[in-house]
N, C-alpha and C positions, 0 to 999 in steps of 0.2 A: 319616400325618404326614410333614412334611418339615421339615428344619432350615434355618434362615435365619441367616446370620452378618452382623452389621452393627456399626457403631461407634455407641455411645451418644453422643448429642449433647446438650449443655446450653448454656445462655446463660452467658457469662462474667459476672463480678461487675458490670460496667458495663451489662450487658444489650445490648451492641452486636452481637455476632455469635455464631454457633454454633461451639463448639470441641469436640473429642473429650473425653468425660468420662473422666478418668483415663488416657487414651491406650490403653485396652485394648479388645479385641474382645469382644463378648458374643454368646452363642448363645441363641436362643430357639426354642421349638417353635411352628410355625405349622400350624394345623389347616385342614381343608377350609372351615370357615366363614370363616376369616380370608382365604383366597384368593379367596372369592367377594365379599367386601365391597369397595366402592370405596375407593380411597385417600383419606384426608382431607388437608386442607391441612396439618395438623400433621405427617402422614407425609412430605409432599413438601417442606416448608420447608428442611430440612437439605440435601436433594438439590439443590434449586434454588439455594440459596446457594453450594454447592460448584461447581455448573456455572457460575454467574455469575463466581465468582473465577477459575475455569480459563479462561473465555472472555476475561476482561480480561488475564490473564497471557499467553495466546497472542497476542492482539492487540498487546500491548506488546512482546513478543519479536519478532514480525514487523516491527513499525514500527522498532524499534531496529536490527535486522539490516539492513533495507533502507536506512535512513537512514545508518548507518555505512558500509555497502558503497558507497553512492553517493558519500559524502563522500571516502572513501579513493580511489575511482576518479578522482574529479574532481581531487584534489590530485596524484595520480600523473601523470595526463595533462597537467595544467598544467605540471609540472616537465619531463616528457619533451618536450612540444611547444615549450615556451619555449626549451629548449636548442637546438632546431632552427630558431629564428627565427620561430615562429608565435606571434602575439599571442593570449593566452587571457584572456578577461575574462567578467564577468557582465553581461549586458544587462538593465538595470532600467528600467522605464517605468511611469508611472501612467496607467492606462487610464481616463480621466475619462468619456468618453462610453459606456463599457461595450461596446465593439466585440467584445471577446473572450468575456466571460462573461455579458454582458447587464446588468451593473451595474458601477459604478466599482470598480476594484481595482488593486492593485500587482502587476506581473508581473515575473518573474525567470527568465531563460533563460541557459544557458551559451552563450558565443559564441567562435568561433575566427575570427581575421582573418588571411587569407593573401593577400598582394599586393593589399590593399584590398578583398577579397571576404569579406563576413561569412558565417559558417555558424552558424545557431542550432541548438543540440543539446539535446535533452531526454533526460536519463538517468532511466529509469523501470524499475520492476520488471516491469510489463506494459503493453502498449499495446492500446487498443481503437480502433474507428473514431471514437469521440468524441474521443479524445486526438489523433488525426490531424487532425480538423477544428479542434480548438483550436489546434494548432501552425500550421495554415494561417492562422488568424485572427491569431495572434501575428506570423507572418511578414509579413502584410499591414500590420499596425500598425508593425512595424519599418521596412518599406519606406517608408511614408508619413512616419515620423518622421525617418529618416536620408537618404532619397533614394536608397538602394541596395537592390536586391532581394537578400535573403539566400538562401543555400541552406539547406535544412532537413534535419534528421536526428534519428533516435532511436537510442539505445543501450539495449537491453533484452533480458532473457533470454526473455520470453514475448510473443507477439504473436498476436492473433486473425486468422483468415483474412480477414474483411472489412477489418480495418485494414491488413493487408498489401496487399490488392488496391487499396484507396484510396490508400495511400501510393505505391505503384508508379505508379498512374495520374497522381498529382499531382507526381511527381518527387521525392518525399521518400525519402532513404536510410534504411534500417533495418539496423542492425548487430545481428544476433542469431544464435543457433544454430538452423539450420533444423529440427532435431528438436523444437524447442519451439514450432513454428508450430501454433497451435490451429486445428484444422479443425472447423467447426461443421456 
């Protein structure tokens, strides 16, 4: 015999979600016959619901952290660079023909302008070769819309090796910590 500890789960009064029954742990004896039987859906439902909630919370936490960090960095750089005479703006464009993503969409990229030379900067948590290709297409769209060829750059903590090689080949600056270069 082995002992298995688990939290008894029950449906709340609205029948919406599983909640711990009385908030206490229960111990039950599990015999060899129980270990050989396949788990039923009823056995797995509380576990799957808990995993789904944890997955949503982890995703939300990651999204909030990345979004807030990017926003804080953007505001800090805007203040620092504006004080030094660099114009900082957001370049917005409606891509009607779908040149960037293959369908009509609104684009938004941070832009620095020094001595009339625009630099489009993407601040991302990670960069793949697909992100590099997308920034190249945004740069081409900016060039055709404004008549000025922009410099392109990424600010990111993580970059894949193929993305790094492609960016270097195309003249895109990547500001990152070298120890976070993903080698595939």
